[in-house]
N, C-alpha and C positions, 0 to 999 in steps of 0.2 A: 545520527545526532539526536540527542535529547535536549529538550528545553528544561533548564534547571533553575529553580529559585533557591537562593541561599539565605537562611535566617540565622544570623550569628551576630552576637553583640561584641565580640572581640575582633577589632579591625585587622589585626595581624593574621588571625586564622582565616578571616573572610578573604583577605588578599591572597592567601595561599590557595584557598578553594578556587578563587577566580583564575589563578594561574594554572592549576591542575585541570580545571574544566576546559580551558582553552587548548591545552596540550592534548587532552583526551578527545577533542573534536566535538564537544558539546557546546550548546549555546547557553550562556548565562543571561537569563531574561530579566533578572532583578535581584537586588540585595536589600535586606532590611534587618533591624535589630530588635524588634519586638513582635509579639503575637498579633496584635490588632492590625498593624501594618501588613503582616504576612497574609492575613485573611483577605484584606483589601486588594493586595497585589495579585493574589491567586484568582480572585473573582475577575480581575481585569486582564491578566496575562495568561491564565490557564496553563501553567507549566506541566510538563510530563512527570517530573519528580521534584520533591522539595527536600533539601538538606536542612535539618532542624536541630539547633542547639536546644538541649533540654532546659537548662537553667537560664531563662530569659527574664530580664527585668520587666516590670509593668503588670498590666491587668491579667494577662494570660502567660503561663509558662509554656515551654515547648510541647509538652504532652497534651495540655488543654487545647493548644492551638491545632495540633495534629488531629485531635478528636473532632474539632469543629470543621476542619477541612474535609475530613472523611464524611461527616454527616451532610455537609452542604455541597461539596464538589467531587467527592470520591477521587481525591488526588493521593497517590502513594507518598508516604513520608519516610525518610531515613533519619533516624536519630543520630546525633553526633554529641558525645559527651566524654569527659574524663571521669565522671562519677559512675562507678560500677557497683554501688551499694545495692544490696538485695531489694531495698524498697523501691529504688529507681528502676531497676530491671523488671520488677514485678509490675509496676505501673506501665512500663513500656510494652510488656507482653500483652497485658490486658487491653491496651489501646489498639491492638491489631496493626502494629507498624510493619513496614516492609524492610526493616534492617536496623542495625545498631552498630555504629562505628565508634571505637574508643580513640580519643585523642592521645597522642598526635596521629593523624591519619596519613598514610602514604598514598601516592597517586594510583598505584595498581589496585589497592584495596578499594579506593573510591570508585574507580572505573567499574570493577566487578560488581560492587554494591548497587550502582546506578542501573546497570544492565539487568541484574537480577530483579530489582524492584520493578523496573519497567515491564519486563516480560511476565513476572508473576502477577502483576496488576492486570495485564491484558487477559491472562488465563482466567483470573477471578471474574473479570467482567463478562467474558464469554460464558463462563459457568452460570453466572447470575442470569444472563439472557436466556440460556437454555431452561433454567428453572422457572423463569417468568413465563416462558412459552409453555412449559409443562403444567404449571399452575393454571394457566388459561385453558389448556386442553382439558384438565380435570374439571374445572369449573363449568365448561361448556359441554362436557360429555353427556351423552343421552342415557347414561346408566349411573347408579350409585358407585362411587369410588372412594377409597381411603388409602392412606399411606401409613405404614408401620415402620418404626425404627426401634430395635431392641424390644419388640413386642408391644410398644406403646403407639397410640394413634397420634401422628404428627400433623396430618392434614386430611380433610375430607370435603367433598363438594356438597352443594345444597341438596341434591337428591339423596345423598347418604344421610344428611341431617333430617330430611323428611322421613326417611325410613326409621330413624331412631326417635322420631316424634319430638324434635326440638328445633328451635330457630337459632340456638346459640352454640357456636363452635366450642366455646369454653366448657360446655357441659361434657364434652368427650375428649378434648385435646389433652395429651399427656397421660391419658388413662390407659392401663393395660387392656388390650383387645380382649383378652381372656375373661375379663370382668363381665363382658356382655354376652358371653357364650353360655348356653344352657348346660346344666349339670351333666346331662347324659352325653354331651359332646366335648366337654372340657379336656379330657385326657387325649383325645384324638387331635384336637387343635394344638394343645401344648406340644405334642410330638411333631406336628408339622412345623410349628414355629421353631422348635429346637433344631430340626433338620435344616431349615433355612439359615439359622444363625451359624450352623456348623459349615455348610457347604454352598450356601446361596441358592439352594434349589427351591423353586416354587412348587405349586401343586395344582392338579386338575380340579374340575368342578366337584364339589361335594355339597350335600344338603344337610343343614344343621338348624337347630333351634337357638335363638338368641333372645335377649331381653332388650327393650328400648330403655331410654333414660328414666322412665317411670316404673320399670320393672315388669312391664307387660310383655308377654311372649310374642315373638314373631318368627316366621320361618323364612330362611333365605338359602339361596344357592350361591356359594362363594368359590372363587378361584384366586390363586396368588401367583404373581410373577415378580422377578427380581428387577429392580431399577436402582439408579443413583439419584438421591434427592438430598439437597443441601450438603453435597460432597460425601454423603454416607451411603453405605449399602442399605437399601430399603426394600420393603415388600409392599407391592401394590395389590390391594384387595379389591376385586370386583364383586359386587353384591347384586343379586337379583331377587326381587320380592317373590317369595314362593308360597305366600300365605294361602292364596286361593287354591293352588294345586294341592297343598297339604290338606286343607279343609275339605276339598272335593273328595280326596281319597278317604278321608275319615268318614264322610257321608256314605261312601261306597262300603266301607268296612262295617259301619253300623247296620246298613241294609243287609249285607251278607250274613252278619251274625244273626239277625232276625230270621232270615230265610233258612239258614242252617238249623236254627232252633225248630222251625216249623217243617223242616225236611222237604222244602219245595225245590223243584228243579229250577235252575237258573244258569245263565251264561253271561259273560261280560265281554264287551268289545271295546276297542279304543274308538277315537273319534272317526276313524276311517272304516268302521264296522269290521275290523279284524279281531277275531276271537282271541282273548287273552286268558280267560279263566272259565272253567266248566265245573259245575257242581258234581260232587261224588254222588251220583244218583243212577239207579237202574235204567232210567230212560236213555241215558247217554252211553250205556255200556256197549263197547265194540265199535263206537263211532269216533273217528279221529277228527276233532274240530279245531283244536288249538293251533293258532298260527295261520288259519285260513280266513278269508273274507266271506261274509255271509252269502254273497252272490255266487261264490264258487261252490256252494253246498246245495245246489238245486235238488239233488236226490233226497235231501233231508229237510230243507228249509224253504218255505214259501213266504216271501215278504208280503205283508198285507198292503193294500193299496195306499192307505194313509200313512204308511211307514211308522205307525205308532205301535206296531207289534208284528208278530210272525206266527206261522204254524210250523211246528217241528214234527217230523215223522221219524219215529224210532221204535224199534222192536214191535213193528206191526200195530202201532198206536199213534194217534195224533194228539198233540197238545197245543193249545193256543197260548202264546206268550204275550204279555204286555210289556211295552218298552218304558223304562225309566231313564230319562236323560239327565246326566250330571254335567253341569256347566262349569266353565272356568271363570276367571276374573273378567274376561272380555265378553262373557255370555255366550261363548262358543262351546260346542260340545267337547267335553273332556272325556267322558266315557258313557257307554250305553249299557244298562243292565236290563236283561230280558228275564222276566219271571213268569213261570207257568201259572195260568189261571185255573183254580180248582173247579 
Protein backbone atom coordinates (compact mmCIF):
# COMPACT_ATOMS: atom_id res chain seq x y z
CA UNK A 1 0.00 0.00 0.00
CA UNK A 2 1.32 3.41 -1.00
CA UNK A 3 0.42 6.77 0.49
CA UNK A 4 -0.79 8.94 -2.40
CA UNK A 5 -1.57 12.66 -2.64
CA UNK A 6 -3.83 13.82 -5.50
CA UNK A 7 -3.33 17.33 -6.92
CA UNK A 8 -6.21 17.90 -9.36
CA UNK A 9 -8.47 20.93 -9.90
CA UNK A 10 -11.21 18.91 -11.66
CA UNK A 11 -13.52 17.51 -8.96
CA UNK A 12 -14.88 14.74 -11.17
CA UNK A 13 -11.40 13.43 -12.06
CA UNK A 14 -10.31 13.79 -8.43
CA UNK A 15 -13.27 11.64 -7.36
CA UNK A 16 -12.36 8.98 -9.93
CA UNK A 17 -8.77 8.89 -8.62
CA UNK A 18 -10.12 8.52 -5.08
CA UNK A 19 -12.21 5.52 -6.11
CA UNK A 20 -9.36 3.92 -8.11
CA UNK A 21 -6.87 4.33 -5.27
CA UNK A 22 -9.26 2.70 -2.79
CA UNK A 23 -9.85 -0.25 -5.13
CA UNK A 24 -6.09 -0.62 -5.74
CA UNK A 25 -5.45 -0.81 -2.01
CA UNK A 26 -3.57 2.47 -1.70
CA UNK A 27 -4.11 5.14 0.95
CA UNK A 28 -5.31 8.56 -0.20
CA UNK A 29 -3.59 10.86 2.30
CA UNK A 30 -4.91 14.11 0.85
CA UNK A 31 -6.36 16.06 -2.06
CA UNK A 32 -5.85 19.64 -3.20
CA UNK A 33 -6.34 21.78 -6.30
CA UNK A 34 -3.30 24.09 -6.46
CA UNK A 35 0.48 23.92 -6.21
CA UNK A 36 1.01 25.93 -3.04
CA UNK A 37 -1.39 23.71 -1.08
CA UNK A 38 0.30 20.63 -2.57
CA UNK A 39 3.71 21.71 -1.26
CA UNK A 40 2.24 22.40 2.18
CA UNK A 41 0.45 19.04 2.34
CA UNK A 42 3.55 17.16 1.22
CA UNK A 43 5.61 18.74 3.98
CA UNK A 44 3.02 17.65 6.54
CA UNK A 45 1.91 14.26 5.17
CA UNK A 46 5.02 12.96 3.36
CA UNK A 47 3.23 10.86 0.70
CA UNK A 48 5.03 8.08 -1.17
CA UNK A 49 3.76 9.28 -4.57
CA UNK A 50 2.00 12.41 -5.87
CA UNK A 51 -0.47 12.42 -8.78
CA UNK A 52 -0.07 15.87 -10.31
CA UNK A 53 -2.29 17.63 -12.85
CA UNK A 54 -0.02 19.77 -15.05
CA UNK A 55 -2.38 22.68 -15.73
CA UNK A 56 -3.17 24.02 -12.26
CA UNK A 57 -4.61 27.42 -11.53
CA UNK A 58 -2.70 29.70 -9.21
CA UNK A 59 0.88 30.66 -8.44
CA UNK A 60 2.45 27.32 -9.44
CA UNK A 61 1.51 24.99 -12.28
CA UNK A 62 1.94 21.25 -11.90
CA UNK A 63 5.47 21.07 -13.30
CA UNK A 64 6.71 23.95 -11.14
CA UNK A 65 5.14 22.28 -8.11
CA UNK A 66 6.80 18.96 -8.93
CA UNK A 67 10.21 20.62 -9.27
CA UNK A 68 9.79 22.26 -5.85
CA UNK A 69 8.77 18.95 -4.29
CA UNK A 70 11.82 17.25 -5.79
CA UNK A 71 14.16 19.94 -4.45
CA UNK A 72 12.67 20.15 -0.97
CA UNK A 73 11.35 16.66 -0.23
CA UNK A 74 12.51 14.27 -2.97
CA UNK A 75 8.98 12.91 -3.54
CA UNK A 76 8.24 11.12 -6.85
CA UNK A 77 5.59 12.80 -9.00
CA UNK A 78 3.42 11.27 -11.74
CA UNK A 79 2.00 13.84 -14.15
CA UNK A 80 -1.62 13.51 -15.28
CA UNK A 81 -2.81 15.57 -18.24
CA UNK A 82 -4.81 15.50 -21.44
CA UNK A 83 -2.29 17.91 -22.98
CA UNK A 84 0.30 15.97 -24.97
CA UNK A 85 1.78 18.90 -26.88
CA UNK A 86 5.52 18.74 -27.49
CA UNK A 87 6.15 21.75 -25.27
CA UNK A 88 4.42 20.14 -22.27
CA UNK A 89 6.11 16.78 -22.83
CA UNK A 90 9.52 18.45 -23.06
CA UNK A 91 8.96 20.32 -19.79
CA UNK A 92 7.81 17.12 -18.11
CA UNK A 93 10.91 15.22 -19.25
CA UNK A 94 13.30 17.96 -18.13
CA UNK A 95 11.67 18.05 -14.69
CA UNK A 96 12.69 14.41 -14.02
CA UNK A 97 9.18 13.12 -13.36
CA UNK A 98 8.45 9.49 -12.53
CA UNK A 99 5.64 9.05 -15.04
CA UNK A 100 3.11 10.68 -17.37
CA UNK A 101 -0.50 9.49 -17.65
CA UNK A 102 -2.80 10.79 -20.37
CA UNK A 103 -6.39 11.52 -19.36
CA UNK A 104 -8.71 9.69 -19.22
CA UNK A 105 -6.75 7.27 -17.01
CA UNK A 106 -7.89 3.71 -16.38
CA UNK A 107 -7.39 1.92 -13.06
CA UNK A 108 -4.85 -0.63 -14.30
CA UNK A 109 -2.60 2.02 -15.84
CA UNK A 110 -2.79 4.06 -12.64
CA UNK A 111 -1.81 1.09 -10.47
CA UNK A 112 1.16 0.20 -12.68
CA UNK A 113 2.33 3.83 -12.80
CA UNK A 114 2.21 4.19 -8.99
CA UNK A 115 4.18 0.98 -8.41
CA UNK A 116 6.78 1.86 -11.05
CA UNK A 117 7.25 5.37 -9.65
CA UNK A 118 7.58 4.09 -6.09
CA UNK A 119 10.16 1.39 -6.85
CA UNK A 120 12.14 3.51 -9.32
CA UNK A 121 12.35 6.24 -6.69
CA UNK A 122 13.64 3.74 -4.11
CA UNK A 123 16.31 2.53 -6.54
CA UNK A 124 17.33 6.14 -7.23
CA UNK A 125 17.58 6.85 -3.50
CA UNK A 126 19.77 3.79 -2.94
CA UNK A 127 21.99 4.80 -5.84
CA UNK A 128 22.38 8.31 -4.43
CA UNK A 129 23.28 6.86 -1.02
CA UNK A 130 25.95 4.69 -2.60
CA UNK A 131 27.32 7.66 -4.50
CA UNK A 132 27.34 9.82 -1.36
CA UNK A 133 29.28 7.06 0.39
CA UNK A 134 31.66 6.80 -2.54
CA UNK A 135 32.21 10.56 -2.63
CA UNK A 136 32.99 10.43 1.09
CA UNK A 137 35.42 7.55 0.48
CA UNK A 138 37.18 9.52 -2.24
CA UNK A 139 37.30 12.68 -0.13
CA UNK A 140 38.78 10.83 2.85
CA UNK A 141 41.12 8.59 0.84
CA UNK A 142 44.80 8.77 1.74
CA UNK A 143 45.86 9.09 -1.91
CA UNK A 144 44.96 11.39 -4.81
CA UNK A 145 41.92 10.09 -6.71
CA UNK A 146 39.86 11.36 -9.62
CA UNK A 147 36.93 10.08 -11.66
CA UNK A 148 36.69 10.31 -15.45
CA UNK A 149 33.61 9.99 -17.65
CA UNK A 150 34.10 10.00 -21.41
CA UNK A 151 37.68 11.04 -20.75
CA UNK A 152 36.70 14.16 -18.78
CA UNK A 153 37.35 14.82 -15.09
CA UNK A 154 34.06 14.59 -13.18
CA UNK A 155 35.32 14.53 -9.60
CA UNK A 156 38.58 14.57 -7.63
CA UNK A 157 39.58 14.76 -3.99
CA UNK A 158 41.63 17.41 -2.20
CA UNK A 159 44.85 15.42 -2.47
CA UNK A 160 44.46 15.38 -6.25
CA UNK A 161 43.81 19.14 -6.18
CA UNK A 162 47.05 19.57 -4.21
CA UNK A 163 48.90 17.51 -6.80
CA UNK A 164 47.61 19.80 -9.56
CA UNK A 165 48.53 22.88 -7.47
CA UNK A 166 45.04 24.36 -7.10
CA UNK A 167 42.42 24.81 -4.39
CA UNK A 168 39.55 25.11 -6.85
CA UNK A 169 37.81 22.07 -8.33
CA UNK A 170 36.44 24.29 -11.10
CA UNK A 171 39.98 24.57 -12.51
CA UNK A 172 39.87 20.94 -13.61
CA UNK A 173 36.23 19.73 -13.64
CA UNK A 174 34.86 18.80 -17.08
CA UNK A 175 38.35 19.19 -18.56
CA UNK A 176 39.67 16.29 -20.69
CA UNK A 177 42.22 14.35 -18.65
CA UNK A 178 44.46 14.15 -21.70
CA UNK A 179 44.93 17.95 -21.53
CA UNK A 180 47.09 17.49 -18.43
CA UNK A 181 49.19 14.63 -19.85
CA UNK A 182 52.72 15.35 -21.06
CA UNK A 183 53.30 15.26 -24.82
CA UNK A 184 55.48 12.14 -24.70
CA UNK A 185 52.73 10.13 -22.99
CA UNK A 186 49.58 11.47 -24.72
CA UNK A 187 49.32 8.70 -27.32
CA UNK A 188 49.63 5.94 -24.72
CA UNK A 189 47.00 7.49 -22.44
CA UNK A 190 44.64 8.11 -25.38
CA UNK A 191 44.92 4.41 -26.25
CA UNK A 192 44.20 3.36 -22.64
CA UNK A 193 41.17 5.68 -22.44
CA UNK A 194 39.94 4.37 -25.79
CA UNK A 195 40.25 0.77 -24.57
CA UNK A 196 38.26 1.65 -21.45
CA UNK A 197 35.50 3.32 -23.48
CA UNK A 198 35.25 0.24 -25.72
CA UNK A 199 35.28 -2.59 -23.17
CA UNK A 200 35.43 -1.05 -19.69
CA UNK A 201 38.95 -2.34 -19.05
CA UNK A 202 41.13 -0.44 -16.57
CA UNK A 203 44.93 -0.49 -16.54
CA UNK A 204 47.87 -1.30 -14.28
CA UNK A 205 50.29 1.24 -12.83
CA UNK A 206 52.27 3.30 -15.33
CA UNK A 207 54.62 6.24 -14.86
CA UNK A 208 53.81 9.38 -16.85
CA UNK A 209 54.61 13.07 -16.97
CA UNK A 210 51.76 15.54 -16.51
CA UNK A 211 51.24 19.29 -16.16
CA UNK A 212 49.56 21.01 -13.21
CA UNK A 213 46.99 23.78 -13.77
CA UNK A 214 49.85 26.29 -14.12
CA UNK A 215 51.59 24.26 -16.83
CA UNK A 216 54.43 23.07 -14.58
CA UNK A 217 55.63 19.51 -15.04
CA UNK A 218 54.98 16.78 -12.48
CA UNK A 219 55.62 13.06 -12.52
CA UNK A 220 52.99 10.60 -11.33
CA UNK A 221 52.31 6.89 -11.24
CA UNK A 222 48.71 6.23 -12.25
CA UNK A 223 46.38 3.24 -12.44
CA UNK A 224 42.76 2.99 -13.60
CA UNK A 225 39.79 0.88 -12.52
CA UNK A 226 36.18 0.71 -13.73
CA UNK A 227 33.40 2.00 -11.44
CA UNK A 228 29.82 3.30 -11.72
CA UNK A 229 29.47 6.97 -10.80
CA UNK A 230 26.29 9.03 -11.26
CA UNK A 231 24.77 5.98 -12.98
CA UNK A 232 27.43 6.03 -15.70
CA UNK A 233 30.42 3.86 -16.50
CA UNK A 234 33.42 5.74 -15.11
CA UNK A 235 37.16 5.35 -14.73
CA UNK A 236 38.69 5.88 -11.30
CA UNK A 237 42.25 7.16 -11.59
CA UNK A 238 44.61 6.65 -8.66
CA UNK A 239 47.61 8.98 -8.73
CA UNK A 240 50.85 8.75 -6.78
CA UNK A 241 53.32 11.62 -6.66
CA UNK A 242 56.42 10.27 -8.38
CA UNK A 243 58.40 13.50 -8.61
CA UNK A 244 61.11 12.65 -6.10
CA UNK A 245 61.72 9.19 -7.53
CA UNK A 246 62.02 10.61 -11.05
CA UNK A 247 64.29 13.45 -9.95
CA UNK A 248 66.41 11.02 -7.92
CA UNK A 249 66.79 8.85 -11.02
CA UNK A 250 67.70 11.90 -13.07
CA UNK A 251 70.41 12.75 -10.53
CA UNK A 252 71.75 9.21 -10.88
CA UNK A 253 71.72 9.49 -14.68
CA UNK A 254 73.58 12.80 -14.59
CA UNK A 255 76.19 11.31 -12.29
CA UNK A 256 76.58 8.24 -14.51
CA UNK A 257 76.98 10.36 -17.63
CA UNK A 258 79.78 12.21 -15.89
CA UNK A 259 81.43 8.96 -14.75
CA UNK A 260 81.14 7.39 -18.21
CA UNK A 261 82.76 10.47 -19.71
CA UNK A 262 85.68 10.14 -17.29
CA UNK A 263 85.78 6.34 -17.75
CA UNK A 264 85.67 5.71 -14.00
CA UNK A 265 84.60 2.33 -12.58
CA UNK A 266 81.27 2.44 -10.72
CA UNK A 267 78.39 0.28 -9.63
CA UNK A 268 74.87 1.07 -8.46
CA UNK A 269 72.77 -0.67 -5.83
CA UNK A 270 69.23 -0.20 -4.67
CA UNK A 271 68.38 0.87 -1.12
CA UNK A 272 68.97 -2.71 0.11
CA UNK A 273 72.51 -2.73 -1.33
CA UNK A 274 71.53 -5.10 -4.17
CA UNK A 275 73.60 -4.45 -7.30
CA UNK A 276 71.55 -3.06 -10.21
CA UNK A 277 74.12 -1.68 -12.65
CA UNK A 278 77.84 -2.19 -13.22
CA UNK A 279 80.03 0.01 -15.42
CA UNK A 280 81.54 -1.41 -18.59
CA UNK A 281 85.08 -1.38 -17.20
CA UNK A 282 88.01 -3.85 -17.27
CA UNK A 283 88.00 -3.91 -13.45
CA UNK A 284 84.72 -5.84 -13.43
CA UNK A 285 85.54 -8.19 -16.30
CA UNK A 286 84.66 -11.79 -15.50
CA UNK A 287 82.94 -10.90 -12.22
CA UNK A 288 79.18 -11.50 -11.94
CA UNK A 289 77.79 -8.78 -9.66
CA UNK A 290 74.32 -7.83 -10.93
CA UNK A 291 71.43 -9.09 -8.80
CA UNK A 292 73.58 -9.87 -5.77
CA UNK A 293 73.84 -8.00 -2.49
CA UNK A 294 77.19 -6.53 -1.55
CA UNK A 295 77.53 -8.68 1.58
CA UNK A 296 77.21 -11.78 -0.65
CA UNK A 297 80.34 -10.77 -2.57
CA UNK A 298 82.91 -11.18 0.19
CA UNK A 299 85.46 -12.57 -2.28
CA UNK A 300 85.49 -9.27 -4.14
CA UNK A 301 84.08 -6.60 -1.83
CA UNK A 302 85.09 -5.39 1.61
CA UNK A 303 82.68 -2.86 3.10
CA UNK A 304 84.47 -0.10 4.98
CA UNK A 305 83.64 0.38 8.64
CA UNK A 306 81.86 3.68 8.18
CA UNK A 307 79.70 2.21 5.36
CA UNK A 308 80.61 5.27 3.31
CA UNK A 309 82.61 3.21 0.85
CA UNK A 310 84.10 -0.14 -0.02
CA UNK A 311 87.18 -1.86 -1.37
CA UNK A 312 86.74 -3.92 -4.52
CA UNK A 313 89.19 -6.66 -5.49
CA UNK A 314 89.19 -7.58 -9.13
CA UNK A 315 91.75 -8.77 -11.63
CA UNK A 316 94.46 -8.88 -8.91
CA UNK A 317 94.06 -5.21 -8.05
CA UNK A 318 92.28 -3.27 -5.33
CA UNK A 319 90.24 -0.14 -5.78
CA UNK A 320 88.66 1.98 -3.09
CA UNK A 321 85.15 3.20 -3.89
CA UNK A 322 83.35 6.19 -2.40
CA UNK A 323 79.63 5.89 -1.73
CA UNK A 324 77.15 8.49 -3.02
CA UNK A 325 73.70 8.17 -1.49
CA UNK A 326 70.67 9.27 -3.53
CA UNK A 327 67.64 9.96 -1.31
CA UNK A 328 63.94 9.84 -2.06
CA UNK A 329 61.21 12.27 -0.94
CA UNK A 330 61.16 10.93 2.63
CA UNK A 331 64.97 11.26 2.84
CA UNK A 332 65.37 7.49 2.80
CA UNK A 333 67.95 5.82 0.59
CA UNK A 334 66.76 5.50 -2.99
CA UNK A 335 69.96 4.19 -4.56
CA UNK A 336 73.66 4.01 -3.74
CA UNK A 337 76.30 4.83 -6.33
CA UNK A 338 79.84 3.59 -5.66
CA UNK A 339 82.59 5.36 -7.61
CA UNK A 340 86.26 4.36 -7.73
CA UNK A 341 88.66 6.91 -6.26
CA UNK A 342 91.62 7.63 -8.53
